[in-house]
Structure formats: C-alpha cells, structure tokens
C-alpha positions as CSV (number, residue, x, y, z in Angstrom):
1,D,42.0,-25.6,43.7
2,I,38.4,-23.8,43.8
3,C,40.0,-21.0,41.8
4,K,40.7,-22.9,38.9
5,T,37.3,-24.8,39.1
6,F,35.7,-21.5,38.9
7,R,37.8,-20.0,36.5
8,S,36.9,-23.0,33.9
9,K,33.4,-22.4,34.7
10,L,33.2,-18.9,33.5
11,S,35.9,-19.1,30.6
12,V,34.2,-19.4,27.2
13,A,35.9,-21.6,24.1
14,C,36.1,-19.8,21.1
15,R,38.0,-20.3,18.3
16,S,38.7,-16.8,17.5
17,S,37.7,-12.8,18.4
18,P,35.4,-12.5,15.8
19,H,33.9,-15.9,16.2
20,F,33.4,-14.9,20.0
21,Q,31.6,-11.1,19.1
22,L,29.2,-13.3,16.5
23,E,28.2,-15.8,18.4
24,H,28.3,-13.5,21.8
25,M,27.9,-10.0,21.3
26,G,26.3,-10.3,17.7
27,H,22.9,-8.5,19.1
28,L,25.2,-5.5,20.4
29,L,26.8,-5.3,17.3
30,P,25.2,-1.9,15.1
31,R,23.5,-2.6,12.0
32,P,21.7,0.6,11.0
33,P,18.0,-0.6,9.4
34,P,17.8,0.5,5.9
35,K,16.4,4.3,5.5
36,T,15.0,4.1,1.9
37,K,11.5,2.6,1.4
38,D,11.1,1.0,-2.3
39,P,7.8,1.3,-4.1
40,R,8.2,-2.1,-5.6
41,I,8.2,-3.6,-1.7
42,S,5.5,-3.1,0.6
43,T,6.4,-5.8,3.5
44,F,9.8,-4.4,4.2
45,T,12.5,-1.9,3.8
46,P,15.1,-3.6,1.4
47,D,18.8,-3.1,1.9
48,E,21.0,-1.2,-0.6
49,W,22.3,-4.3,-2.0
50,Q,18.5,-5.8,-2.8
51,R,17.3,-2.3,-4.4
52,R,20.7,-2.6,-7.0
53,L,19.6,-5.8,-7.4
54,L,15.8,-5.0,-7.9
55,D,16.8,-2.4,-10.3
56,A,18.6,-5.0,-12.6
57,V,16.0,-7.2,-12.7
58,D,14.0,-4.9,-13.8
59,D,16.5,-3.9,-16.3
60,R,16.4,-7.3,-17.2
61,A,19.6,-7.9,-16.5
62,S,21.3,-11.5,-15.8
63,V,22.7,-11.5,-11.9
64,L,24.2,-14.1,-9.5
65,V,22.8,-13.7,-5.8
66,C,25.5,-15.1,-3.1
67,A,24.4,-13.9,0.1
68,P,24.0,-15.2,3.7
69,T,20.8,-17.2,5.1
70,S,18.2,-15.0,6.4
71,S,19.9,-12.3,4.0
72,G,16.4,-11.6,1.7
73,K,17.4,-13.8,-1.3
74,T,14.2,-15.8,-1.2
75,F,12.2,-12.8,-1.3
76,I,14.2,-11.6,-4.3
77,S,14.2,-14.7,-6.3
78,H,10.4,-14.8,-6.0
79,Y,10.6,-10.9,-7.5
80,C,12.4,-12.5,-10.1
81,M,10.1,-14.9,-10.7
82,D,7.3,-12.8,-11.0
83,K,8.9,-10.2,-13.4
84,V,9.8,-13.5,-15.7
85,M,6.6,-15.3,-15.4
86,G,4.6,-11.6,-16.2
87,D,6.9,-10.5,-18.9
88,A,4.6,-10.3,-22.2
89,K,7.5,-9.0,-24.1
90,N,9.9,-11.8,-23.4
91,K,7.9,-15.5,-23.1
92,D,11.2,-17.7,-23.1
93,G,12.9,-15.4,-19.9
94,V,14.1,-18.2,-17.4
95,V,14.8,-18.2,-13.8
96,V,17.4,-20.9,-12.4
97,F,17.2,-20.9,-8.4
98,V,20.1,-23.0,-7.2
99,A,19.2,-24.5,-3.7
100,P,22.5,-25.0,-1.7
101,T,21.2,-28.8,-1.5
102,K,19.3,-31.7,-2.7
103,A,17.4,-31.6,0.1
104,L,16.2,-28.4,-0.7
105,I,14.9,-29.0,-3.7
106,N,11.1,-30.4,-2.8
107,Q,11.0,-27.6,-0.5
108,I,11.4,-25.2,-3.2
109,A,9.7,-26.8,-5.7
110,A,6.6,-26.8,-3.5
111,Q,6.8,-23.1,-2.7
112,V,7.4,-22.2,-6.4
113,Y,4.4,-24.7,-7.5
114,G,2.4,-22.7,-5.1
115,A,2.7,-19.7,-6.4
116,F,3.4,-20.3,-10.3
117,H,2.1,-23.6,-10.6
118,S,3.4,-26.0,-13.3
119,A,5.9,-23.4,-14.5
120,F,8.9,-25.1,-12.6
121,G,11.4,-27.9,-13.6
122,I,13.8,-29.6,-11.4
123,Y,17.5,-30.5,-12.6
124,T,19.5,-32.8,-10.4
125,D,22.0,-35.8,-11.2
126,A,19.3,-37.9,-10.4
127,Y,16.3,-36.5,-11.2
128,R,14.9,-34.6,-14.2
129,H,11.3,-33.1,-14.4
130,R,10.5,-30.3,-17.4
131,A,14.3,-29.2,-17.0
132,L,14.5,-28.1,-20.9
133,T,11.0,-26.7,-21.1
134,C,10.2,-24.9,-17.5
135,R,10.4,-21.2,-17.2
136,I,12.0,-21.5,-13.4
137,L,14.7,-24.3,-13.2
138,I,15.2,-25.7,-9.6
139,T,18.8,-27.2,-9.4
140,V,21.9,-27.6,-7.1
141,P,25.5,-26.0,-7.6
142,E,26.9,-29.7,-8.8
143,C,24.9,-29.6,-11.6
144,F,24.9,-26.3,-12.5
C-alpha cells in the first residue's frame, strides 16, 4: 500500500527520544557561549569547568579530567604541561596524559614531542620509553 511505503520512508529509526534529539536536533538545543574571558587564554573563551580546572592547575592541585570529545581536554592538558615544564620551583612535577586507546599514543606523543621535545615518556603493556624519568607520561587506561 502506498501510504505504508510513504510512512516508512519518512520515519526515523531511533533508540530513544534523547538520542533522536541529539542526532537530529543538536544544532537547535541551546548552549549559550561562555561569557567570561580568561586572561590566561587568548584563543577562546573557556567554559566554567575549564576555568575551574585552570585555577586548580595554577594552584598545583592534582586533577583528573574526563569529558566528551571536542570539549577542550587537549587544550587543558597542554596548559598543564606548560605549567609543569615551566615550574622552576618543582623540577619533579609530572603530567600523566591517559589516552583513550593505544592507537592514539603515537599521535599524542608526536604532539608532545613537537612542543616539549624529549620530556615525554610512554607506558603501555607492550612498550615503555622513559616511563620512569619523563616529565610528561603518556599511557592508556589499562596501564594506569
């Protein structure tokens, strides 16, 4: 029947209402941009959680960051690396970057090497490079 065929072409298969909203209406959901500039960052305006994290890093606190893709974790990690590497008072400070997969280890290591040269180390179940002597350790969750 033509009505049934027409209806099936127009219907959207989806697991749940929130999934449908995120997949098909995400651009319509309100997400106001951050309003408060931060003098530590010139390239963008950080979200409130990012500002609080920068404050914690500036206070030399230990911090664990778990956030969705494209939320600014890499920027924050480079800020941490800059702070640790530039801290003349504490030459023993270490940043641990936990990559989500082994496949990303080399990509992250290349970025860190580009910025900080030989200060990084890698620790996985199959490979270890300067893991005990580095200032920036790159690892994966199963080794952490």
